[in-house]
C-alpha positions in Angstrom: -0.1 0.0 -0.2 1.3 3.2 -0.9 0.6 6.8 0.2 1.4 10.3 -1.2 0.7 13.5 0.3 0.1 16.1 -2.6 -1.2 19.4 -3.5 -3.6 19.5 -6.3 -4.1 22.7 -8.6 -7.0 22.6 -10.5 -7.5 25.1 -13.5 -10.7 26.8 -13.5 -12.2 24.5 -16.5 -12.1 21.5 -14.3 -13.7 22.6 -11.0 -16.8 20.8 -12.0 -15.3 17.8 -13.0 -15.7 14.6 -10.3 -12.0 13.8 -10.5 -11.6 12.4 -6.8 -14.7 10.3 -7.3 -13.0 9.0 -10.6 -9.8 8.1 -8.5 -11.8 6.0 -6.1 -14.1 4.4 -8.6 -11.5 3.4 -11.0 -8.3 2.9 -9.4 -9.5 2.1 -5.9 -7.8 4.5 -4.1 -8.4 6.0 -0.4 -8.1 9.7 0.0 -8.4 12.4 2.9 -8.6 15.7 1.9 -6.6 18.0 4.3 -7.6 21.3 3.1 -9.2 22.5 -0.1 -10.3 25.8 -1.6 -12.3 25.9 -4.8 -14.0 28.9 -5.8 -16.0 29.0 -9.2 -14.5 31.1 -11.9 -11.1 30.6 -10.0 -8.3 27.9 -9.6 -8.9 25.0 -7.2 -6.4 24.0 -4.6 -6.6 20.7 -2.7 -4.1 19.1 -0.2 -4.9 15.5 0.1 -3.6 12.1 1.1 -4.3 9.2 -1.6 -3.6 5.5 -0.4 -3.6 2.4 -2.5 -1.7 0.0 -5.1 1.5 1.7 -5.9 0.9 1.4 -9.8 -2.6 2.2 -9.5 -1.7 5.3 -7.6 0.8 6.3 -10.3 -1.5 5.7 -13.2 -4.2 7.5 -11.4 -2.1 10.6 -10.6 -0.8 10.2 -14.5 -4.2 10.5 -15.8 -5.0 13.6 -13.4 -1.9 15.5 -14.8 -2.7 14.5 -18.4 -6.0 16.5 -17.6 -4.5 19.7 -17.0 -4.4 19.1 -12.9 -1.0 20.2 -11.6 0.3 18.1 -9.0 2.9 18.6 -6.3 4.2 16.8 -3.4 3.2 18.3 -0.2 6.9 19.1 0.8 6.3 22.1 3.2 6.2 21.3 6.9 5.8 23.3 10.0 8.2 22.3 12.9 8.5 23.3 16.5 11.5 25.0 17.9 11.6 23.4 21.8 14.2 25.7 22.8 11.8 28.8 22.1 8.3 27.4 23.1 7.1 29.1 26.0 4.1 26.3 26.7 1.6 29.3 26.3 -0.8 27.4 24.2 -1.6 30.0 21.7 -1.2 27.7 18.9 -3.5 25.1 20.1 -6.9 26.8 19.6 -6.1 27.7 15.6 -4.7 24.3 14.7 -7.6 22.6 12.6 -6.3 19.0 13.0 -5.3 19.1 16.6 -1.6 18.4 15.8 -0.9 20.9 18.6 -2.4 20.1 21.9 -1.8 20.6 25.6 -1.1 17.7 27.9 -3.9 17.7 30.6 -1.2 16.5 33.5 1.9 18.4 32.7 0.5 21.3 30.8 3.0 21.1 27.9 2.1 21.7 24.3 2.7 18.6 22.5 3.0 18.8 18.7 2.3 16.0 16.3 3.8 16.4 12.8 2.1 13.3 11.4 -1.3 15.3 12.2 0.1 18.7 10.6 -1.3 19.7 7.1 1.3 22.5 6.9 -1.7 25.3 7.0 1.2 27.3 8.8 -2.1 29.0 10.6 0.1 28.6 13.8 3.2 30.2 12.8 1.9 33.9 12.9 -0.1 33.3 16.2 2.9 31.9 18.3 4.4 34.6 20.4 7.9 33.7 21.0 8.0 32.0 17.1 8.4 28.5 18.2 6.3 27.4 15.2 8.7 27.6 12.1 8.6 26.9 8.5 12.0 26.0 7.1 11.0 27.9 3.6 
């Protein structure tokens, strides 16, 4: 079973097409949409995780690209600089995936990078600038 975290950029002409539905039906892929912004008469953006057989996954992404969807790997990541973190918790309420949480017993802020979708919402709200992006 192969897993890919990708960013899909849909041209305005393809926003109404059932691309993800086709990937599920034809290629037997599972998906998890992490973030999406699709507006009529504009480019659409979708960050998702696709999972399935490696050859079917490669064929599916190939088909989508041939139809005009630009695909990029999700390489962007958010990291936490533990030396800077003051455990204030300002980042916790803004995190949509609960990648940041406070341990109830210790009151320490815990960061789970596997849950992070690199939306960067935590970066500007962190007073000591402990949440960082490498770019």
